[in-house]
N, C-alpha and C positions, 0 to 999 in steps of 0.2 A: 502496500500500500504505498509504504513511504516511495518506493520507485518510483510509483505511477502519479505520486503527488509531485516529485520534482522535476518528474516530465513535463506535466501538466503545467507548471510554474515557469520553465524552462522556455515552452513553444507559447506561454502567453506575453513574457517578456520580450521576444523575439518579434512578434507582431505587433506591438505598441511603439512604433518607432517614431511615432508622430504623424502627423498629416505632412505628404507632400503634393509641394504645389501643381498644379497642371502647368505643362507643357505647351505651349503653341502648336498648332498642326503647322503653318506655315510660318517659316523663320523668314524676316525680312531681311535682307541686305543691306540696303539702302544706297543700292546701286541706283536708282532710277533718280534720286535725290542727286546723288553725284554727278550721271549723267546729266541731269538738267542743269548744274551749276557750271558745269565744264561748256555746255553749249552757251549757256548765257555771257561767260566769258566771253566766247569766240565770237557771239554777235555783237558784245559790246566794244572788243578788239577792232571787227570791221567797220561800224559808226565812226567810232573815232580815227580811223585809217581814212576815211573818206570827208570828215570832220578837218583833220590836219592838212589835207590837200586843198579843202577850200581858204583854208588860214593862209596856206604857203602862198595861193596863189593870187590873195588880196595882199597886191604892194599898197594901199592907200593906207590901210588902216589899222594900228596898233592893236592887237588883243590881247588880253589879260585870262589869266584862267584862273577861276574861282575856286574854291575849296569845297563846291558843292558839285563838282565834276562837269559844269558847263564853261565857256570860252564867251568875251563877251568885249564889245568896246564901245567908247564914249561918240556921240554923235554931237552933242550936245553938255557942257559941262557948267557948273553952278559953283564957284573958287566963291561967290559970296557968304554962302550957306554952309555950317559944319554939321549941322545935325541929319540924322539917316534914319528912318523909320524904326522904331522899337515893338514889343510886342503889346497889344492894346491899343495902339495908335490907329486912328483910321486916315487912309489913303484914298484919293482920287488918283487913277490913274487911265491911260487908254494903250492898248495894244494890239497888234495884229499877229498872225500866225502864218507862215509861209513856209513850205517845203523846202528841202536846202537847193533846188534849183529855181529859187526864188519866184514860185509859183504862189498866188496867193490862195490861200485856203479859209481865210477869216480877216476881212480889211475890220482897219479900227472903226471905219463908220457901222462897217455891221454889228461889230460887237457894242460899240459905243463906250463911253468914259465909264468908269467900274468903282464901285464903292468897295473898298474891302478892309476889315480888321484883321490888322497884321498878326498871323500865328492863330487867331481864333476863327477864320472861315475856310473852306475846303476850294482848294483851286492844286493845280498841280505843282509838283516840288520844287520844277527850275523855277517857274515865276513867284512862286515864296518867296526862295532864298532871291532873287534876284531884284525885286520891290528895296528889298534890304541894304542894297548896293547905291540904291540911287537916292541922290537932295532933291530937294523940291525945284521945280524947272528942271532938271535935267532927263534926257533921250539918251538910252544906249539900245544896240543891239545885242542879241543873245543869240547863240546856239546851242541847244539842248539836245543831246544823245536822249532814247526814247526811253530810258529808265528816268530821267528827271524831265521828261515830256508826259505822254498819255502813255506810257508802258506799253503791258501787252494786249491789252485790250482796245487802245485808240478811243476816242471819245464815242464811238458810237457812229458817227455820221460820215463827216470827213476827211478825220485823221484816222487813218489803219493802224493796225497793232505794229508795237513795234518801230515804228516811225520819228523819225528824229525831225527836228523843228527850230526855223529860225522866227525870231521874234523881238520886234523895234518896243522897247515899252519908254514911254514918258507919264515921270511921276507930277502931277499938278499940282494937287495940296495936301499937308499933312497938315489932321487935328493931333495934336498931342494929348495923349493920356497925363493927367497929373500925376500916378504909379511910374510912367515913364522918366521923368524930372525929378521921382524920389522926392520930392516934397510932401511934407506931413501936413494937413491942414490945421 
């Protein structure tokens, strides 16, 4: 009986190892995401090569590189002002959108003057960053790669997916938010 009790106890202890987690039926390797990243890097490199050719062939303008990943030059500068739009400031500006071949996609008159609260309203990434580079009464032309423009979806109308664009932006007015000046009432 004692032997039977020891065998029963041994079987009981070996079967009580605790719950084992379920293993997934399919194991995803992540290769789809890796391939997608590599494909996007290649597309961006192609776009940047095209943009660099445009910049090199334009001997009239002095292009600057934005830390946000686009290029621009000033058409009209305002040296009398030193204030750049800050978060929560309201600006009034006009802009157009063109293809890299200078075909007009949306004209400035078609879009009309645009009122925008800096960093608080939805606009494509490149335009949000571009506005912060302008002072009042300045006009600049920008070249945005597709990632800074309308990305992988386009605008759903005239701008297709993965389309780099040009834009001329003119900043008309800035209504300064009191928080931007760090003033305490």
